[in-house]
Backbone as JSON, one array per atom type, in Angstrom:
{
  "sequence": "MDLLGLYNYWVYIALMMIGFYAIIAKPNLVKKVIGLALFQTAAFLLYISIGMVDGGTAPIAWDPAVRYVNPLPHVLILTAIVVGVSTMAVALALVVAIHRAHGSVETTEIDRHDADDRE",
  "N": [[28.5, -0.98, 6.47], [26.74, 1.24, 4.46], [24.36, 3.25, 5.63], [22.92, 5.44, 4.65], [23.02, 4.99, 1.96], [21.1, 3.15, 1.48], [18.63, 4.26, 0.76], [16.13, 3.64, -0.36], [15.04, 1.76, 1.36], [14.68, 3.32, 3.62], [12.74, 5.05, 2.65], [10.75, 3.18, 2.26], [10.23, 2.43, 4.96], [9.34, 4.9, 5.98], [7.03, 5.42, 4.38], [5.47, 3.2, 5.12], [5.09, 3.64, 7.87], [3.72, 6.11, 7.85], [1.4, 5.38, 6.46], [0.43, 3.42, 8.24], [-0.04, 5.01, 10.5], [-2.08, 6.65, 9.49], [-4.11, 4.77, 9.12], [-4.62, 3.9, 11.74], [-4.95, 6.25, 13.38], [-6.6, 8.2, 12.16], [-9.95, 9.32, 11.96], [-11.51, 9.53, 9.7], [-12.92, 7.81, 7.02], [-12.09, 7.89, 4.32], [-9.49, 8.84, 4.55], [-8.41, 6.7, 5.89], [-8.52, 4.73, 3.9], [-6.73, 5.85, 2.07], [-4.46, 5.69, 3.67], [-4.19, 2.9, 3.76], [-3.53, 2.5, 1.08], [-1.03, 3.79, 0.96], [0.42, 2.17, 2.72], [0.36, -0.21, 1.29], [1.77, 0.57, -1.0], [4.27, 0.92, 0.13], [4.91, -1.73, 0.72], [5.11, -2.7, -1.89], [7.38, -1.3, -2.77], [9.32, -2.42, -1.09], [9.4, -5.14, -1.98], [10.21, -4.78, -4.66], [12.7, -3.62, -4.23], [14.05, -5.72, -3.01], [14.27, -7.47, -5.14], [16.16, -6.33, -6.8], [19.53, -6.31, -8.11], [22.83, -5.34, -7.65], [24.51, -4.06, -10.39], [23.2, -5.77, -12.04], [21.39, -7.11, -14.86], [18.58, -7.24, -17.16], [17.07, -10.44, -17.5], [17.25, -11.53, -20.38], [18.67, -12.86, -22.49], [20.4, -15.82, -21.85], [23.42, -15.91, -20.15], [26.04, -17.27, -18.52], [28.05, -15.75, -17.32], [27.05, -13.3, -16.63], [25.43, -11.11, -14.34], [22.14, -11.29, -13.2], [19.0, -9.6, -12.74], [16.43, -10.51, -10.52], [13.43, -11.4, -11.91], [10.99, -12.18, -10.84], [9.89, -10.88, -8.41], [9.16, -8.4, -9.55], [7.22, -9.09, -11.42], [5.28, -10.17, -9.75], [4.6, -7.88, -8.33], [3.4, -6.32, -10.29], [1.01, -7.72, -10.65], [0.02, -7.41, -8.06], [-0.39, -4.65, -7.98], [-2.56, -4.3, -9.72], [-4.52, -5.75, -8.34], [-4.53, -4.22, -6.01], [-5.45, -1.68, -6.89], [-8.02, -2.39, -7.68], [-9.07, -3.26, -5.22], [-8.94, -0.87, -3.78], [-10.79, 0.64, -5.2], [-13.16, -0.75, -4.62], [-13.2, -0.37, -1.85], [-13.49, 2.43, -1.68], [-15.98, 2.65, -2.9], [-17.52, 1.38, -0.96], [-17.19, 3.24, 1.09], [-18.6, 5.38, 0.0], [-21.17, 4.23, 0.02], [-21.5, 3.91, 2.79], [-21.49, 6.59, 3.52], [-23.86, 7.43, 2.31], [-25.69, 5.95, 3.79], [-25.27, 6.73, 6.47], [-24.7, 9.43, 6.46], [-22.21, 10.5, 6.91], [-18.61, 10.21, 6.89], [-16.99, 9.93, 9.0], [-15.74, 7.97, 11.58], [-16.46, 8.24, 14.27], [-18.9, 9.62, 14.22], [-20.42, 7.82, 12.77], [-20.46, 5.63, 14.53], [-21.87, 6.85, 16.62], [-24.31, 7.29, 15.32], [-25.11, 4.64, 14.83], [-25.41, 3.79, 17.49], [-27.54, 5.38, 18.28], [-29.54, 4.3, 16.68], [-29.86, 1.78, 17.77], [-31.03, 2.24, 20.19]],
  "CA": [[27.39, -0.8, 5.57], [26.34, 2.64, 4.35], [22.92, 3.33, 5.87], [22.3, 6.44, 3.78], [22.95, 4.43, 0.62], [19.91, 2.31, 1.39], [17.53, 5.22, 0.88], [14.84, 3.04, -0.72], [14.5, 1.13, 2.55], [14.2, 4.41, 4.48], [11.46, 5.49, 2.07], [9.81, 2.1, 2.59], [9.86, 2.54, 6.37], [8.56, 6.12, 6.16], [5.7, 5.21, 3.79], [4.73, 2.24, 5.91], [4.68, 4.26, 9.13], [2.7, 7.11, 7.56], [0.18, 4.63, 6.16], [-0.05, 2.8, 9.48], [-0.58, 6.09, 11.33], [-3.36, 7.07, 8.91], [-5.09, 3.71, 9.37], [-4.93, 3.81, 13.16], [-5.27, 7.49, 14.09], [-7.56, 9.07, 11.49], [-11.33, 8.82, 12.04], [-12.14, 9.67, 8.4], [-12.75, 6.56, 6.27], [-11.32, 8.14, 3.1], [-8.09, 8.91, 4.97], [-8.0, 5.32, 6.21], [-8.29, 4.05, 2.61], [-5.47, 6.4, 1.56], [-3.41, 5.08, 4.49], [-4.0, 1.53, 3.26], [-2.82, 2.59, -0.2], [0.36, 4.1, 1.27], [0.98, 0.95, 3.3], [0.52, -1.14, 0.18], [2.86, 1.08, -1.83], [5.51, 0.62, 0.84], [5.21, -3.15, 0.5], [5.57, -2.83, -3.27], [8.75, -0.8, -2.82], [10.17, -3.41, -0.45], [9.58, -6.3, -2.86], [11.01, -4.38, -5.81], [14.07, -3.42, -3.75], [14.65, -7.03, -2.77], [14.54, -8.12, -6.42], [17.25, -5.69, -7.54], [20.89, -6.79, -7.91], [23.8, -4.34, -8.11], [25.17, -4.44, -11.63], [22.43, -6.79, -12.74], [20.68, -6.73, -16.08], [17.36, -8.01, -17.39], [17.38, -11.79, -17.98], [16.67, -11.74, -21.69], [19.44, -13.95, -23.08], [21.16, -16.44, -20.77], [24.87, -15.94, -20.21], [26.43, -17.58, -17.15], [29.0, -14.78, -16.79], [26.36, -12.04, -16.38], [24.54, -11.08, -13.17], [20.78, -10.95, -13.61], [18.01, -9.17, -11.76], [15.36, -11.49, -10.37], [12.21, -10.79, -12.44], [9.79, -12.65, -10.16], [9.23, -9.85, -7.6], [8.58, -7.36, -10.4], [5.99, -9.64, -12.0], [4.29, -10.27, -8.67], [4.15, -6.53, -7.98], [2.45, -5.9, -11.33], [-0.26, -8.33, -10.3], [-0.44, -6.8, -6.82], [-0.88, -3.3, -8.28], [-3.9, -4.45, -10.28], [-5.39, -6.14, -7.23], [-4.61, -3.08, -5.1], [-6.33, -0.66, -7.47], [-9.38, -2.92, -7.6], [-9.46, -3.25, -3.82], [-9.18, 0.52, -3.39], [-12.06, 1.06, -5.81], [-14.24, -1.34, -3.83], [-13.21, 0.3, -0.55], [-14.08, 3.77, -1.86], [-17.41, 2.45, -3.15], [-18.11, 1.11, 0.35], [-17.21, 4.52, 1.81], [-19.73, 6.13, -0.55], [-22.39, 3.61, 0.53], [-21.59, 4.26, 4.21], [-21.87, 8.0, 3.58], [-25.29, 7.51, 1.98], [-26.49, 5.35, 4.86], [-25.09, 7.38, 7.76], [-24.54, 10.86, 6.3], [-20.87, 10.93, 7.31], [-17.53, 9.23, 6.72], [-16.22, 9.94, 10.24], [-16.11, 6.77, 12.34], [-17.11, 8.62, 15.53], [-20.3, 9.95, 13.92], [-21.08, 6.57, 12.36], [-20.72, 4.89, 15.78], [-22.95, 7.54, 17.34], [-25.54, 7.03, 14.56], [-25.5, 3.26, 15.09], [-25.87, 3.7, 18.87], [-28.88, 5.96, 18.33], [-30.47, 3.37, 16.02], [-30.08, 0.63, 18.66], [-31.84, 2.63, 21.36]],
  "C": [[26.96, 0.67, 5.61], [24.82, 2.74, 4.48], [22.23, 4.35, 5.0], [22.19, 5.95, 2.35], [21.74, 3.55, 0.41], [18.66, 3.16, 1.51], [16.18, 4.61, 0.54], [14.22, 2.32, 0.48], [14.01, 2.17, 3.55], [12.87, 4.94, 3.97], [10.39, 4.45, 2.36], [9.31, 2.22, 4.02], [8.98, 3.77, 6.59], [7.15, 5.96, 5.59], [4.86, 4.26, 4.62], [4.24, 2.86, 7.22], [3.62, 5.34, 8.92], [1.36, 6.43, 7.26], [-0.41, 4.0, 7.39], [-0.66, 3.84, 10.4], [-1.95, 6.52, 10.81], [-4.46, 6.03, 9.18], [-5.54, 3.73, 10.82], [-5.53, 5.1, 13.73], [-6.37, 8.33, 13.45], [-8.97, 8.5, 11.57], [-12.06, 8.87, 10.69], [-11.87, 8.42, 7.57], [-11.95, 6.74, 4.98], [-9.83, 8.2, 3.43], [-7.56, 7.54, 5.34], [-7.7, 4.54, 4.92], [-6.98, 4.56, 1.99], [-4.29, 5.84, 2.35], [-3.13, 3.64, 4.07], [-3.24, 1.52, 1.94], [-1.35, 2.91, 0.02], [1.08, 2.88, 1.84], [1.28, -0.07, 2.21], [1.66, -0.72, -0.73], [4.21, 0.81, -1.18], [5.9, -0.85, 0.66], [5.68, -3.4, -0.92], [7.04, -2.42, -3.38], [9.71, -1.8, -2.19], [10.44, -4.59, -1.37], [10.42, -5.95, -4.09], [12.46, -4.18, -5.41], [14.78, -4.74, -3.52], [15.05, -7.7, -4.08], [15.71, -7.52, -7.2], [18.61, -6.27, -7.15], [21.83, -5.72, -8.44], [24.53, -4.84, -9.35], [24.43, -5.48, -12.43], [21.72, -6.23, -13.96], [19.44, -7.6, -16.23], [17.72, -9.38, -17.97], [16.71, -12.1, -19.32], [17.36, -12.9, -22.41], [20.37, -14.51, -22.01], [22.65, -16.45, -21.09], [25.36, -16.16, -18.79], [27.37, -16.55, -16.53], [28.34, -13.46, -16.39], [25.48, -12.18, -15.15], [23.17, -10.58, -13.62], [19.95, -10.47, -12.43], [16.91, -10.22, -11.72], [14.05, -10.86, -10.86], [10.94, -11.16, -11.68], [9.15, -11.59, -9.26], [8.56, -8.76, -8.43], [7.26, -7.84, -11.02], [4.9, -9.74, -10.94], [3.75, -8.9, -8.29], [3.18, -6.0, -9.03], [1.06, -6.46, -11.04], [-0.84, -7.67, -9.04], [-0.97, -5.38, -7.04], [-2.29, -3.36, -8.83], [-4.89, -4.81, -9.19], [-5.59, -4.98, -6.27], [-5.53, -1.98, -5.6], [-7.78, -1.13, -7.39], [-9.9, -2.89, -6.16], [-9.75, -1.83, -3.34], [-10.49, 1.03, -3.99], [-13.24, 0.5, -5.03], [-14.34, -0.66, -2.47], [-13.82, 1.69, -0.65], [-15.57, 3.68, -2.17], [-18.14, 2.14, -1.84], [-18.19, 2.38, 1.19], [-18.38, 5.38, 1.32], [-21.04, 5.55, -0.03], [-22.58, 3.91, 2.02], [-22.01, 5.71, 4.37], [-23.35, 8.17, 3.28], [-26.15, 7.0, 3.12], [-26.44, 6.15, 6.16], [-24.93, 8.9, 7.66], [-23.18, 11.38, 6.68], [-19.87, 9.82, 6.98], [-16.61, 9.23, 7.93], [-16.68, 8.77, 11.11], [-16.81, 7.12, 13.65], [-18.59, 8.93, 15.3], [-21.08, 8.71, 13.48], [-21.4, 5.73, 13.59], [-21.86, 5.51, 16.57], [-24.29, 7.28, 16.66], [-26.04, 5.61, 14.81], [-26.02, 3.09, 16.52], [-27.28, 4.29, 19.01], [-29.92, 5.03, 17.71], [-30.8, 2.19, 16.93], [-30.99, 0.98, 19.83], [-33.28, 2.81, 21.05]]
}
């Protein structure tokens, strides 16, 4: 098997790891939301890659002798993109509300602000 020929899976792995790193390591909430978007994009790429067939065509007219691409993953990804954009908009709106309440989008400063409020 040619590992370099599967470049879309390498891109999937790279995007997922970059997104995961941003979610875990970055204290900035906006960067965490961007990391979630990268992670989500990687999942989209994986599902689209799984749905592709070498030499396949769109299933418009049925012919048993022709290889077809599975359209279901592509349709599901269209729905997931809409849900993802909506979720990101809500997440960014929450970041704005957190910034208004705490004066920062850094998790360390937000934790310090909450600790000061409890004392």
